[in-house]
N, CA, C and O atoms as a DFTB+ gen file, in Angstrom:
804 C
 N C O
     1  1      22.200      -8.294      80.627
     2  2      21.175      -7.837      80.467
     3  2      20.118      -8.982      79.983
     4  3      20.317      -9.602      78.938
     5  1      18.927      -9.235      80.849
     6  2      17.981      -9.749      80.733
     7  2      16.959      -9.433      79.487
     8  3      16.282      -8.409      79.579
     9  1      16.820     -10.234      78.370
    10  2      15.936     -10.428      77.439
    11  2      14.396     -11.045      77.846
    12  3      14.257     -12.223      78.175
    13  1      13.217     -10.044      77.773
    14  2      12.099     -10.703      77.295
    15  2      11.775     -11.053      75.860
    16  3      11.481     -10.077      75.169
    17  1      11.766     -12.081      75.336
    18  2      11.008     -12.022      73.944
    19  2       9.397     -12.639      73.911
    20  3       8.978     -13.784      74.077
    21  1       8.868     -11.664      73.691
    22  2       7.385     -11.903      73.583
    23  2       6.936     -12.571      72.239
    24  3       7.679     -12.056      71.403
    25  1       6.066     -13.490      71.570
    26  2       5.631     -14.086      70.636
    27  2       4.435     -14.309      70.655
    28  3       3.788     -14.719      71.619
    29  1       4.004     -14.026      69.471
    30  2       2.127     -14.507      69.361
    31  2       2.018     -15.145      68.154
    32  3       1.988     -14.396      67.177
    33  1       1.954     -16.294      67.957
    34  2       1.721     -16.924      66.720
    35  2       0.927     -18.684      67.361
    36  3       1.206     -19.251      68.417
    37  1       0.192     -19.027      66.567
    38  2      -0.587     -20.075      67.474
    39  2       0.055     -21.420      66.565
    40  3      -0.526     -22.504      66.606
    41  1       1.475     -21.199      65.640
    42  2       2.009     -22.266      65.472
    43  2       3.469     -22.362      65.530
    44  3       4.358     -21.691      65.005
    45  1       3.476     -23.624      66.499
    46  2       5.075     -23.379      67.213
    47  2       6.395     -23.604      65.615
    48  3       7.601     -23.385      65.502
    49  1       5.574     -24.006      64.885
    50  2       6.528     -24.375      63.830
    51  2       6.500     -22.579      62.791
    52  3       7.321     -22.284      61.922
    53  1       5.954     -22.165      63.010
    54  2       5.899     -20.977      62.071
    55  2       7.413     -20.215      61.954
    56  3       8.404     -20.634      62.551
    57  1       7.410     -19.067      61.109
    58  2       8.407     -18.648      60.940
    59  2       8.716     -17.339      62.177
    60  3       9.756     -16.766      62.500
    61  1       7.253     -17.203      62.668
    62  2       7.150     -16.178      63.439
    63  2       8.410     -16.744      64.591
    64  3       9.468     -16.143      64.778
    65  1       8.051     -17.878      65.201
    66  2       8.364     -18.468      66.443
    67  2       9.926     -19.029      65.826
    68  3      10.710     -19.721      66.475
    69  1      10.063     -18.714      64.922
    70  2      11.633     -19.120      64.497
    71  2      12.569     -17.778      64.380
    72  3      13.799     -17.713      64.358
    73  1      11.707     -16.847      64.320
    74  2      12.489     -15.477      63.948
    75  2      12.500     -15.214      65.553
    76  3      13.535     -14.563      65.694
    77  1      11.931     -15.359      66.801
    78  2      11.617     -15.217      67.933
    79  2      13.033     -15.986      68.202
    80  3      13.865     -15.225      68.696
    81  1      13.475     -17.256      68.000
    82  2      14.408     -17.947      68.692
    83  2      15.773     -17.348      67.933
    84  3      16.752     -17.439      68.674
    85  1      15.988     -16.914      66.975
    86  2      16.924     -16.295      66.664
    87  2      17.379     -14.890      67.129
    88  3      18.544     -14.493      67.118
    89  1      16.490     -14.320      67.465
    90  2      16.426     -13.004      68.348
    91  2      16.869     -13.079      69.509
    92  3      17.534     -12.146      69.957
    93  1      16.537     -14.493      70.457
    94  2      17.205     -14.600      71.158
    95  2      18.433     -15.670      71.423
    96  3      19.000     -15.973      72.472
    97  1      18.583     -16.027      70.362
    98  2      20.162     -17.030      70.342
    99  2      20.926     -15.929      70.245
   100  3      21.833     -15.880      71.075
   101  1      20.816     -14.696      69.213
   102  2      21.544     -13.670      69.062
   103  2      21.973     -12.823      70.331
   104  3      23.071     -12.353      70.629
   105  1      20.783     -12.780      70.964
   106  2      21.245     -11.979      72.451
   107  2      21.970     -12.573      73.301
   108  3      22.639     -11.999      74.160
   109  1      21.878     -14.091      73.087
   110  2      22.756     -15.072      74.231
   111  2      24.182     -15.095      73.374
   112  3      25.202     -15.174      74.059
   113  1      24.282     -15.054      72.424
   114  2      25.836     -14.541      72.115
   115  2      26.313     -13.515      71.926
   116  3      27.136     -13.409      71.016
   117  1      25.965     -12.410      72.715
   118  2      25.939     -11.234      72.962
   119  2      26.174     -11.106      74.474
   120  3      26.405     -10.008      74.982
   121  1      26.113     -12.254      75.196
   122  2      26.375     -12.413      76.448
   123  2      24.980     -11.758      77.616
   124  3      25.039     -11.281      78.749
   125  1      23.925     -12.003      76.766
   126  2      22.110     -11.683      77.455
   127  2      21.568     -13.071      77.730
   128  3      21.417     -13.999      76.935
   129  1      21.291     -13.010      79.115
   130  2      20.225     -13.848      79.414
   131  2      18.751     -13.402      78.556
   132  3      18.270     -12.303      78.278
   133  1      18.382     -14.574      78.338
   134  2      16.712     -14.270      78.014
   135  2      15.719     -15.418      78.421
   136  3      15.943     -16.518      78.926
   137  1      14.367     -14.712      77.979
   138  2      13.188     -15.939      78.352
   139  2      12.084     -15.523      77.338
   140  3      11.660     -14.420      76.993
   141  1      11.789     -16.718      77.006
   142  2      10.692     -16.761      75.469
   143  2       9.206     -16.719      76.294
   144  3       8.839     -17.528      77.147
   145  1       8.384     -15.415      75.736
   146  2       7.015     -15.882      76.275
   147  2       6.014     -16.474      75.293
   148  3       5.531     -15.549      74.639
   149  1       5.607     -17.434      75.000
   150  2       4.918     -17.860      73.967
   151  2       3.419     -17.758      74.325
   152  3       2.845     -18.643      74.961
   153  1       2.785     -16.581      73.866
   154  2       1.696     -16.482      74.657
   155  2       0.371     -17.371      73.821
   156  3      -0.780     -17.443      74.249
   157  1       0.780     -17.876      72.794
   158  2      -0.308     -18.648      72.442
   159  2      -0.182     -19.914      73.192
   160  3      -1.236     -20.468      73.504
   161  1       0.945     -20.466      73.534
   162  2       1.549     -21.562      73.607
   163  2       0.973     -22.035      74.952
   164  3       0.571     -23.164      75.235
   165  1       1.031     -20.653      75.918
   166  2       1.055     -20.757      77.020
   167  2      -0.274     -20.338      77.733
   168  3      -0.493     -20.241      78.941
   169  1      -1.138     -20.106      76.625
   170  2      -2.523     -19.906      76.983
   171  2      -2.782     -18.552      77.483
   172  3      -3.535     -18.489      78.455
   173  1      -2.424     -17.719      77.129
   174  2      -2.603     -16.236      77.892
   175  2      -3.827     -15.472      77.399
   176  3      -3.807     -15.130      76.217
   177  1      -4.943     -15.139      78.176
   178  2      -6.090     -14.961      77.836
   179  2      -5.691     -13.441      77.488
   180  3      -4.879     -12.791      78.145
   181  1      -6.257     -13.058      76.564
   182  2      -6.474     -11.760      76.184
   183  2      -7.738     -10.996      75.891
   184  3      -7.912     -10.290      74.898
   185  1      -8.699     -11.235      76.968
   186  2      -9.848     -10.566      76.693
   187  2      -9.597      -9.734      77.888
   188  3      -8.946     -10.077      78.875
   189  1     -10.096      -8.775      77.720
   190  2     -10.075      -7.664      78.489
   191  2     -11.510      -7.431      79.574
   192  3     -12.235      -6.504      79.214
   193  1     -11.811      -7.939      80.426
   194  2     -12.665      -8.023      81.055
   195  2     -13.330      -7.077      82.289
   196  3     -12.796      -5.987      82.495
   197  1     -14.292      -7.412      82.971
   198  2     -14.532      -6.432      84.323
   199  2     -13.714      -6.395      85.346
   200  3     -13.755      -5.542      86.232
   201  1     -12.648      -7.650      85.252
   202  2     -11.529      -7.600      86.753
   203  2     -10.542      -6.433      85.770
   204  3      -9.988      -5.540      86.410
   205  1     -10.348      -6.467      84.262
   206  2      -9.140      -5.877      84.013
   207  2      -9.637      -4.177      83.854
   208  3      -8.833      -3.254      83.726
   209  1     -10.865      -4.048      83.887
   210  2     -11.484      -2.711      84.271
   211  2     -11.317      -2.267      85.426
   212  3     -11.059      -1.070      85.552
   213  1     -11.402      -2.962      86.370
   214  2     -11.419      -2.745      87.826
   215  2      -9.728      -2.082      88.183
   216  3      -9.361      -1.078      88.794
   217  1      -9.001      -3.155      87.495
   218  2      -7.658      -2.887      87.533
   219  2      -7.665      -1.353      87.101
   220  3      -7.386      -0.577      88.015
   221  1      -7.928      -0.810      85.900
   222  2      -8.058       0.478      85.336
   223  2      -8.636       1.463      86.486
   224  3      -8.132       2.490      86.941
   225  1      -9.685       0.912      86.764
   226  2     -10.018       2.075      87.716
   227  2      -9.757       2.138      89.101
   228  3     -10.320       2.815      89.962
   229  1      -8.458       1.022      89.231
   230  2      -7.821       1.454      90.523
   231  2      -8.676       0.891      91.638
   232  3      -8.765       1.442      92.735
   233  1      -9.308      -0.238      91.312
   234  2     -10.322      -0.702      92.306
   235  2     -10.056      -2.263      92.901
   236  3     -10.664      -2.929      93.739
   237  1      -8.722      -2.566      91.976
   238  2      -8.607      -4.387      92.266
   239  2      -7.112      -4.253      91.655
   240  3      -6.696      -3.426      90.843
   241  1      -6.416      -5.346      92.311
   242  2      -5.240      -5.587      92.393
   243  2      -5.031      -6.615      90.685
   244  3      -5.526      -7.740      90.626
   245  1      -4.656      -6.323      90.082
   246  2      -4.083      -7.346      88.645
   247  2      -4.486      -9.080      89.090
   248  3      -4.181      -9.797      90.043
   249  1      -5.229      -9.246      87.982
   250  2      -5.761     -11.033      88.017
   251  2      -4.049     -11.299      87.823
   252  3      -3.136     -10.633      87.334
   253  1      -4.157     -12.804      88.562
   254  2      -2.759     -13.273      88.691
   255  2      -1.917     -13.519      87.188
   256  3      -0.689     -13.596      87.229
   257  1      -2.464     -13.608      86.190
   258  2      -1.713     -13.744      85.076
   259  2      -1.358     -12.457      84.412
   260  3      -0.465     -12.357      83.570
   261  1      -1.894     -11.756      84.716
   262  2      -1.643     -10.435      84.888
   263  2      -0.213     -10.130      85.403
   264  3       0.821      -9.793      84.826
   265  1      -0.483     -10.334      86.512
   266  2       0.733      -9.993      87.714
   267  2       1.958     -10.645      87.224
   268  3       3.070     -10.118      87.209
   269  1       1.694     -11.732      86.858
   270  2       2.848     -12.628      86.362
   271  2       3.741     -12.042      85.289
   272  3       4.945     -11.791      85.251
   273  1       2.673     -11.899      84.371
   274  2       3.207     -11.170      83.112
   275  2       4.042      -9.702      83.403
   276  3       5.000      -9.335      82.722
   277  1       3.639      -9.163      84.226
   278  2       4.163      -8.029      84.556
   279  2       5.608      -7.843      85.432
   280  3       6.482      -6.981      85.338
   281  1       5.468      -9.134      86.405
   282  2       6.840      -9.595      86.695
   283  2       8.040     -10.071      86.002
   284  3       9.185      -9.869      86.408
   285  1       7.632     -10.906      84.615
   286  2       8.224     -10.832      83.832
   287  2       8.896      -9.830      83.572
   288  3      10.081      -9.737      83.892
   289  1       8.024      -8.614      82.741
   290  2       8.600      -7.371      82.095
   291  2       9.618      -6.910      83.568
   292  3      10.824      -6.666      83.597
   293  1       9.049      -6.908      84.210
   294  2      10.216      -5.906      85.417
   295  2      11.427      -6.733      85.547
   296  3      12.479      -6.098      85.477
   297  1      11.521      -7.996      85.720
   298  2      12.790      -8.650      85.556
   299  2      13.751      -8.406      84.382
   300  3      14.981      -8.392      84.414
   301  1      12.899      -8.210      83.305
   302  2      13.682      -7.614      82.346
   303  2      14.040      -5.834      82.021
   304  3      13.318      -4.848      82.173
   305  1      15.394      -5.956      81.547
   306  2      15.572      -4.357      81.201
   307  2      15.253      -4.180      79.481
   308  3      15.160      -3.041      79.022
   309  1      15.132      -5.107      78.795
   310  2      14.471      -5.410      77.249
   311  2      13.608      -5.926      77.186
   312  3      13.494      -6.828      78.016
   313  1      12.456      -5.723      76.207
   314  2      11.264      -6.199      75.996
   315  2      11.445      -6.554      74.585
   316  3      11.832      -5.513      74.055
   317  1      11.362      -7.568      73.606
   318  2      11.502      -8.052      72.308
   319  2       9.844      -8.141      71.740
   320  3       9.265      -9.045      72.342
   321  1       9.238      -7.666      71.065
   322  2       7.909      -8.453      70.788
   323  2       8.001      -8.614      69.343
   324  3       8.191      -7.643      68.610
   325  1       7.846     -10.065      68.812
   326  2       7.686     -10.631      67.696
   327  2       6.283     -11.254      67.217
   328  3       5.645     -12.136      67.794
   329  1       5.960     -10.600      66.049
   330  2       4.415     -10.981      65.788
   331  2       4.575     -11.056      63.756
   332  3       5.405     -10.719      62.913
   333  1       3.355     -11.644      63.786
   334  2       3.044     -11.296      62.267
   335  2       2.200     -10.266      61.923
   336  3       1.077     -10.278      62.427
   337  1       2.538      -9.264      61.078
   338  2       1.289      -8.373      60.799
   339  2      -0.175      -8.673      60.721
   340  3      -0.346      -9.305      59.679
   341  1      -1.094      -8.537      61.233
   342  2      -2.460      -8.676      60.718
   343  2      -3.076      -7.118      60.413
   344  3      -2.906      -6.112      61.101
   345  1      -3.536      -7.201      59.661
   346  2      -4.358      -6.206      58.971
   347  2      -3.683      -4.699      59.429
   348  3      -4.369      -3.806      59.928
   349  1      -2.459      -4.600      59.211
   350  2      -1.155      -3.621      59.447
   351  2      -1.053      -3.271      61.030
   352  3      -1.027      -2.086      61.362
   353  1      -0.994      -4.312      62.016
   354  2      -1.116      -4.212      62.997
   355  2      -0.713      -5.514      63.686
   356  3      -0.845      -6.546      63.028
   357  1      -0.241      -5.592      64.921
   358  2      -0.086      -6.773      65.542
   359  2      -1.653      -7.724      65.625
   360  3      -2.744      -7.299      65.246
   361  1      -1.348      -9.241      66.293
   362  2      -2.431     -10.105      66.136
   363  2      -2.913      -9.837      67.504
   364  3      -2.226      -9.513      68.473
   365  1      -4.472     -10.054      67.439
   366  2      -5.314      -9.526      68.783
   367  2      -4.737     -10.268      70.201
   368  3      -4.926      -9.860      71.347
   369  1      -4.099     -11.283      69.853
   370  2      -3.398     -12.100      71.016
   371  2      -2.506     -11.038      71.821
   372  3      -2.570     -10.823      73.031
   373  1      -1.580     -10.364      70.802
   374  2      -0.652      -9.805      71.487
   375  2      -1.139      -8.495      72.091
   376  3      -0.730      -8.024      73.152
   377  1      -2.142      -7.913      71.223
   378  2      -2.918      -6.656      71.688
   379  2      -3.407      -6.899      72.695
   380  3      -3.388      -6.032      73.569
   381  1      -3.931      -7.973      72.904
   382  2      -4.922      -8.057      74.377
   383  2      -3.753      -8.261      75.179
   384  3      -3.713      -7.620      76.230
   385  1      -2.925      -8.913      74.945
   386  2      -1.513      -8.965      76.163
   387  2      -1.060      -7.417      76.687
   388  3      -0.655      -7.291      77.843
   389  1      -1.138      -6.372      75.880
   390  2      -0.871      -5.525      76.372
   391  2      -2.007      -4.376      76.612
   392  3      -1.837      -3.239      77.054
   393  1      -3.169      -4.982      76.207
   394  2      -4.331      -4.067      77.195
   395  2      -4.550      -4.464      78.250
   396  3      -4.853      -3.625      79.099
   397  1      -4.498      -5.715      78.590
   398  2      -4.388      -6.620      79.822
   399  2      -3.291      -6.286      80.970
   400  3      -3.628      -6.048      82.130
   401  1      -1.739      -6.293      80.460
   402  2      -0.966      -6.009      81.274
   403  2       0.171      -4.811      81.833
   404  3       0.885      -4.765      82.835
   405  1      -0.100      -3.584      80.302
   406  2       0.127      -2.654      80.593
   407  2      -0.738      -1.571      81.263
   408  3      -0.918      -0.552      80.596
   409  1      -1.407      -1.654      82.715
   410  2      -2.556      -1.847      83.161
   411  2      -2.002      -0.191      84.027
   412  3      -0.869       0.167      84.350
   413  1      -3.192       0.434      84.167
   414  2      -3.074       1.739      85.041
   415  2      -2.699       1.113      86.342
   416  3      -3.090       0.090      86.904
   417  1      -1.607       2.259      86.732
   418  2      -0.837       1.883      88.111
   419  2       0.576       0.917      88.115
   420  3       1.404       0.857      89.024
   421  1       0.591       0.230      86.905
   422  2       1.730      -0.096      86.952
   423  2       2.560       0.176      85.371
   424  3       3.789       0.127      85.333
   425  1       1.843       0.423      84.268
   426  2       2.876       0.754      83.117
   427  2       2.584       2.444      83.138
   428  3       3.273       3.233      82.492
   429  1       1.575       2.797      83.896
   430  2       1.208       4.243      83.822
   431  2       0.329       4.580      85.067
   432  3      -0.287       3.683      85.643
   433  1       0.271       5.998      85.514
   434  2      -0.334       6.591      86.607
   435  2      -1.187       7.655      86.018
   436  3      -0.640       8.693      85.647
   437  1      -2.631       7.487      85.879
   438  2      -3.207       8.433      85.134
   439  2      -4.448       8.794      86.191
   440  3      -5.261       7.965      86.600
   441  1      -4.424       9.975      86.488
   442  2      -5.181      10.681      87.959
   443  2      -6.079      10.960      86.977
   444  3      -6.038      10.886      85.749
   445  1      -7.397      11.498      88.253
   446  2      -8.618      11.946      87.549
   447  2      -8.309      13.470      87.059
   448  3      -8.741      13.919      85.997
   449  1      -7.902      13.841      87.521
   450  2      -7.007      15.557      87.254
   451  2      -6.436      15.832      85.511
   452  3      -6.282      16.773      84.732
   453  1      -6.283      14.500      85.547
   454  2      -5.578      14.052      83.777
   455  2      -3.826      14.140      84.042
   456  3      -3.117      14.328      83.053
   457  1      -3.322      14.025      85.120
   458  2      -2.304      14.140      85.074
   459  2      -1.456      12.648      84.764
   460  3      -1.492      11.698      85.546
   461  1      -0.973      12.651      83.939
   462  2      -0.375      11.430      83.396
   463  2       1.370      11.188      84.054
   464  3       2.293      12.002      84.082
   465  1       1.321       9.698      84.545
   466  2       3.185       9.786      85.257
   467  2       3.122       8.453      83.930
   468  3       2.116       7.886      83.503
   469  1       4.096       8.315      83.655
   470  2       4.890       7.623      82.521
   471  2       5.704       6.360      83.491
   472  3       6.920       6.552      83.458
   473  1       5.388       5.351      84.184
   474  2       5.687       4.432      84.657
   475  2       6.548       3.012      84.115
   476  3       6.432       2.004      84.812
   477  1       7.605       2.938      82.585
   478  2       8.124       2.528      82.191
   479  2       9.335       3.249      81.402
   480  3       9.710       2.832      80.306
   481  1       9.898       4.329      82.025
   482  2      10.576       5.077      81.178
   483  2      12.426       3.951      81.493
   484  3      13.504       4.404      81.110
   485  1      12.329       2.907      82.041
   486  2      13.433       2.236      82.274
   487  2      13.965       1.179      81.154
   488  3      15.070       0.761      80.808
   489  1      12.450       0.935      80.717
   490  2      12.338      -0.492      79.798
   491  2      12.424       0.074      78.024
   492  3      11.875       0.911      77.308
   493  1      13.249      -0.756      77.943
   494  2      13.856      -0.535      76.302
   495  2      13.183      -1.690      75.196
   496  3      13.423      -2.875      75.429
   497  1      12.443      -1.377      74.139
   498  2      11.707      -2.179      73.534
   499  2      12.241      -1.990      72.069
   500  3      12.784      -1.001      71.578
   501  1      11.827      -3.667      71.286
   502  2      12.176      -3.681      70.296
   503  2      11.154      -4.430      69.465
   504  3      10.399      -5.321      69.854
   505  1      11.236      -4.044      68.562
   506  2       9.400      -4.164      67.563
   507  2      10.103      -4.942      66.332
   508  3      10.728      -4.290      65.496
   509  1       9.968      -6.624      66.218
   510  2      10.061      -6.853      65.189
   511  2       8.622      -7.660      64.389
   512  3       8.038      -8.665      64.793
   513  1       8.379      -7.004      63.402
   514  2       7.245      -7.197      62.461
   515  2       7.487      -8.218      61.441
   516  3       8.349      -7.885      60.628
   517  1       6.836      -9.650      61.215
   518  2       6.652     -10.193      59.803
   519  2       5.761      -9.424      58.819
   520  3       4.589      -9.185      59.113
   521  1       6.254      -9.067      57.753
   522  2       5.058      -8.486      56.772
   523  2       5.187      -9.170      55.732
   524  3       6.197      -9.538      55.133
   525  1       3.749      -9.379      55.477
   526  2       3.678     -10.253      53.875
   527  2       3.803      -9.767      52.831
   528  3       4.014     -10.479      51.849
   529  1       3.706      -8.355      52.730
   530  2       3.968      -7.794      51.702
   531  2       5.517      -6.929      51.413
   532  3       6.350      -6.633      52.270
   533  1       5.564      -6.703      50.206
   534  2       6.539      -5.815      50.259
   535  2       7.120      -4.333      50.496
   536  3       6.320      -3.430      50.250
   537  1       8.106      -4.043      50.837
   538  2       8.457      -2.921      51.170
   539  2       8.025      -1.644      50.347
   540  3       8.222      -0.556      50.887
   541  1       7.373      -1.679      48.910
   542  2       6.870      -0.968      48.453
   543  2       5.099      -0.364      48.643
   544  3       4.592       0.757      48.670
   545  1       4.633      -1.589      48.733
   546  2       3.377      -1.359      49.397
   547  2       3.525      -0.762      50.794
   548  3       2.795       0.227      50.871
   549  1       3.969      -0.911      51.550
   550  2       3.654      -0.205      52.760
   551  2       4.482       1.199      52.715
   552  3       4.439       1.994      53.654
   553  1       5.233       1.420      51.544
   554  2       5.689       3.051      51.605
   555  2       4.423       3.381      50.894
   556  3       3.747       4.264      51.421
   557  1       3.889       2.741      49.598
   558  2       2.925       3.494      48.895
   559  2       1.639       3.761      49.433
   560  3       0.917       4.470      48.733
   561  1       1.093       3.274      50.738
   562  2       0.160       3.465      51.034
   563  2       0.591       3.847      52.761
   564  3      -0.226       3.571      53.639
   565  1       1.785       4.424      53.075
   566  2       2.158       4.762      54.440
   567  2       1.632       4.346      55.515
   568  3       0.909       4.953      56.305
   569  1       2.039       3.204      55.538
   570  2       1.240       1.716      56.682
   571  2       2.642       1.862      57.819
   572  3       2.523       1.602      59.017
   573  1       3.876       2.297      57.220
   574  2       4.896       2.089      58.489
   575  2       4.551       3.162      59.200
   576  3       4.326       2.999      60.399
   577  1       4.447       4.368      58.664
   578  2       4.384       5.512      59.361
   579  2       3.109       5.332      60.459
   580  3       3.151       5.777      61.607
   581  1       1.993       4.607      59.892
   582  2       0.588       4.808      60.586
   583  2       1.038       3.499      61.837
   584  3       0.524       3.595      62.952
   585  1       1.967       2.375      61.554
   586  2       2.272       1.261      62.596
   587  2       2.899       2.001      63.578
   588  3       2.779       1.759      64.779
   589  1       3.778       3.182      62.965
   590  2       5.175       3.604      64.325
   591  2       3.794       4.234      64.988
   592  3       3.346       3.780      66.041
   593  1       3.376       4.955      64.514
   594  2       2.246       6.116      65.317
   595  2       1.583       5.226      66.241
   596  3       1.732       5.396      67.451
   597  1       0.853       4.278      65.777
   598  2      -0.380       3.526      66.653
   599  2       0.504       2.548      67.673
   600  3       0.025       2.211      68.756
   601  1       1.800       2.127      67.261
   602  2       2.245       1.252      68.002
   603  2       3.794       1.749      69.175
   604  3       3.985       1.747      70.392
   605  1       4.418       2.033      68.237
   606  2       6.152       2.717      68.680
   607  2       5.278       3.995      69.545
   608  3       5.580       4.067      70.736
   609  1       4.452       4.785      69.152
   610  2       4.622       6.185      70.010
   611  2       2.863       6.001      70.831
   612  3       2.609       6.272      72.005
   613  1       2.164       5.625      70.084
   614  2       0.573       5.089      70.810
   615  2       0.725       4.116      72.180
   616  3       0.069       4.306      73.204
   617  1       1.571       3.193      72.030
   618  2       1.499       2.265      72.951
   619  2       2.540       2.584      74.050
   620  3       2.267       2.952      75.192
   621  1       3.641       2.411      73.590
   622  2       5.299       2.461      74.288
   623  2       5.512       3.994      74.562
   624  3       6.009       4.306      75.644
   625  1       5.228       4.808      73.813
   626  2       5.678       5.999      74.330
   627  2       4.487       6.831      75.487
   628  3       4.700       7.649      76.382
   629  1       3.380       6.285      75.058
   630  2       2.370       6.516      76.355
   631  2       2.716       5.993      77.560
   632  3       2.153       6.467      78.548
   633  1       3.646       4.978      77.730
   634  2       3.703       4.666      78.815
   635  2       5.381       5.359      79.618
   636  3       5.608       5.386      80.827
   637  1       6.195       5.777      78.662
   638  2       7.502       6.354      78.855
   639  2       8.607       5.054      78.327
   640  3       9.816       5.259      78.436
   641  1       8.159       3.878      77.822
   642  2       9.263       3.018      77.159
   643  2      10.240       3.478      75.854
   644  3       9.804       4.043      74.852
   645  1      11.342       3.195      76.033
   646  2      11.837       3.435      74.903
   647  2      12.029       2.538      73.709
   648  3      12.677       1.495      73.786
   649  1      11.431       2.979      72.562
   650  2      11.729       1.627      71.590
   651  2      13.158       2.177      70.440
   652  3      13.444       3.043      69.613
   653  1      13.602       1.197      70.992
   654  2      14.984       1.471      70.361
   655  2      15.226       0.815      68.778
   656  3      16.039       1.326      68.006
   657  1      14.482      -0.270      68.452
   658  2      14.419      -0.282      67.354
   659  2      13.092      -1.426      66.652
   660  3      12.778      -2.592      66.895
   661  1      12.600      -0.408      65.733
   662  2      11.395      -1.031      65.340
   663  2      11.473      -1.626      63.435
   664  3      11.642      -0.963      62.412
   665  1      11.319      -2.726      63.587
   666  2      11.634      -3.536      62.206
   667  2      10.535      -4.005      61.665
   668  3       9.605      -4.117      62.464
   669  1      10.290      -4.360      60.430
   670  2       9.698      -4.794      59.607
   671  2      10.180      -5.829      58.660
   672  3      11.066      -5.397      57.923
   673  1       9.872      -7.008      58.475
   674  2      10.842      -8.241      57.595
   675  2       9.423      -8.238      56.465
   676  3       8.292      -8.612      56.775
   677  1       9.766      -7.818      55.382
   678  2       8.846      -7.386      54.471
   679  2       9.125      -9.010      53.278
   680  3      10.099      -9.733      53.065
   681  1       8.098      -8.989      52.911
   682  2       8.099     -10.125      51.623
   683  2       8.385     -11.647      52.856
   684  3       9.367     -12.344      52.602
   685  1       7.763     -11.925      53.728
   686  2       8.023     -13.159      54.800
   687  2       7.424     -13.909      54.197
   688  3       8.143     -14.908      54.230
   689  1       6.547     -14.156      53.625
   690  2       5.911     -15.226      52.811
   691  2       6.120     -15.485      51.276
   692  3       5.220     -15.925      50.560
   693  1       7.589     -15.126      50.756
   694  2       7.854     -15.271      49.330
   695  2       9.338     -15.202      49.767
   696  3       9.737     -16.348      49.561
   697  1      10.095     -14.673      50.127
   698  2      11.330     -14.611      50.124
   699  2      12.024     -16.164      50.998
   700  3      11.321     -17.107      51.362
   701  1      13.415     -16.075      51.161
   702  2      13.856     -17.613      51.347
   703  2      13.700     -17.156      53.179
   704  3      13.923     -15.964      53.390
   705  1      13.413     -17.848      54.188
   706  2      13.224     -17.826      54.960
   707  2      14.827     -17.571      55.998
   708  3      14.826     -16.997      57.087
   709  1      15.946     -18.095      55.390
   710  2      16.991     -18.206      56.089
   711  2      17.644     -16.583      55.826
   712  3      18.742     -16.220      56.249
   713  1      16.767     -15.800      55.096
   714  2      17.390     -14.272      55.042
   715  2      16.543     -13.368      56.120
   716  3      16.996     -12.244      56.340
   717  1      15.299     -13.786      56.838
   718  2      14.951     -13.213      57.378
   719  2      15.650     -13.739      59.056
   720  3      15.695     -13.050      60.075
   721  1      16.056     -14.941      58.896
   722  2      16.390     -15.833      60.504
   723  2      17.498     -15.262      60.487
   724  3      17.774     -14.889      61.627
   725  1      18.418     -14.961      59.622
   726  2      19.906     -14.274      59.817
   727  2      19.657     -12.835      60.119
   728  3      20.596     -12.304      60.713
   729  1      18.658     -12.083      59.868
   730  2      18.349     -10.856      60.454
   731  2      18.017     -10.630      61.519
   732  3      18.628      -9.709      62.061
   733  1      16.992     -11.283      62.281
   734  2      16.603     -11.685      63.510
   735  2      17.924     -12.028      64.306
   736  3      18.254     -11.191      65.146
   737  1      18.648     -13.034      64.173
   738  2      19.947     -13.256      64.792
   739  2      20.814     -12.063      64.862
   740  3      21.511     -11.971      65.873
   741  1      20.899     -11.122      63.961
   742  2      21.822      -9.866      63.891
   743  2      20.897      -8.593      65.124
   744  3      21.409      -7.828      65.941
   745  1      19.651      -8.782      64.842
   746  2      18.889      -8.217      65.792
   747  2      19.125      -8.408      67.390
   748  3      19.355      -7.486      68.173
   749  1      19.041      -9.558      67.664
   750  2      19.432      -9.980      68.937
   751  2      20.975      -9.847      69.548
   752  3      21.351      -9.782      70.719
   753  1      21.526      -9.836      68.627
   754  2      23.133      -9.437      68.842
   755  2      23.314      -7.633      69.149
   756  3      24.151      -7.024      69.816
   757  1      22.189      -7.179      68.376
   758  2      22.395      -5.726      68.815
   759  2      21.801      -5.041      69.652
   760  3      22.071      -3.846      69.772
   761  1      20.771      -5.709      70.488
   762  2      19.913      -5.427      71.261
   763  2      20.699      -4.493      72.392
   764  3      19.965      -3.633      72.879
   765  1      22.041      -4.510      72.886
   766  2      22.253      -3.573      74.101
   767  2      23.197      -2.803      73.480
   768  3      23.855      -2.027      74.174
   769  1      23.487      -2.906      71.681
   770  2      24.438      -1.471      71.107
   771  2      22.820      -0.577      70.837
   772  3      22.712       0.584      71.230
   773  1      22.068      -1.041      70.383
   774  2      20.818       0.149      69.891
   775  2      20.259       0.794      71.760
   776  3      20.086       2.007      71.882
   777  1      20.071      -0.004      72.842
   778  2      19.719       0.715      73.713
   779  2      20.972       1.502      74.633
   780  3      20.615       2.512      75.240
   781  1      22.534       1.045      74.766
   782  2      23.491       2.217      74.795
   783  2      23.653       3.156      74.023
   784  3      24.362       4.106      74.354
   785  1      22.934       3.092      72.630
   786  2      23.139       4.505      71.763
   787  2      22.205       5.110      72.484
   788  3      22.663       6.125      73.009
   789  1      20.678       4.846      72.825
   790  2      19.825       6.004      73.016
   791  2      20.383       6.409      74.232
   792  3      20.745       7.586      74.226
   793  1      20.567       5.782      75.298
   794  2      21.206       6.436      76.717
   795  2      22.405       7.326      76.562
   796  3      22.445       8.398      77.165
   797  1      23.542       6.870      75.656
   798  2      24.383       7.901      75.676
   799  2      24.452       9.111      74.691
   800  3      25.353       9.945      74.595
   801  1      23.324       9.016      74.001
   802  2      23.133      10.200      72.858
   803  2      22.887      11.364      73.155
   804  3      22.754      12.211      72.272
């Protein structure tokens, strides 16, 4: 299995990048190949422009940078998103990546008659968010459910992709980083197990 790990954080030395590296390491230990897409480091432009709107309307082909990201995902059977939680969601950089890359005609096909064809049913997705607050805060305010509805269901469910695991690493600014790094490595090791359970259930 080939795994694409997408990370969104401006600092290469951040815990977010270290988590992404550990997920990849765990995947490699389980015999999988991987690629890490560093959206900030690679300078991906998250702005949804008139060119992207033309793609959505099926009036133009995707720009070269979008086509390259789609090809990356096509090479991978499994997609892992690693990101810090900003305002109870993912950073704008990663959301913009989704806005532009998961386009009409590639991730889904929406006709004027209202018919939706979900085109990413083959894709397995794993979400790893780094949360600054503790689990009690998230539970008290219903943040976990809200994020799952918005991201797991609202984005990937719409495209037909299967979200095999959706994890939040809590207290990321207070706990010993080693705890989260080991958890991330374990997530990487379990990627195929999680996908396999969904396929055989």
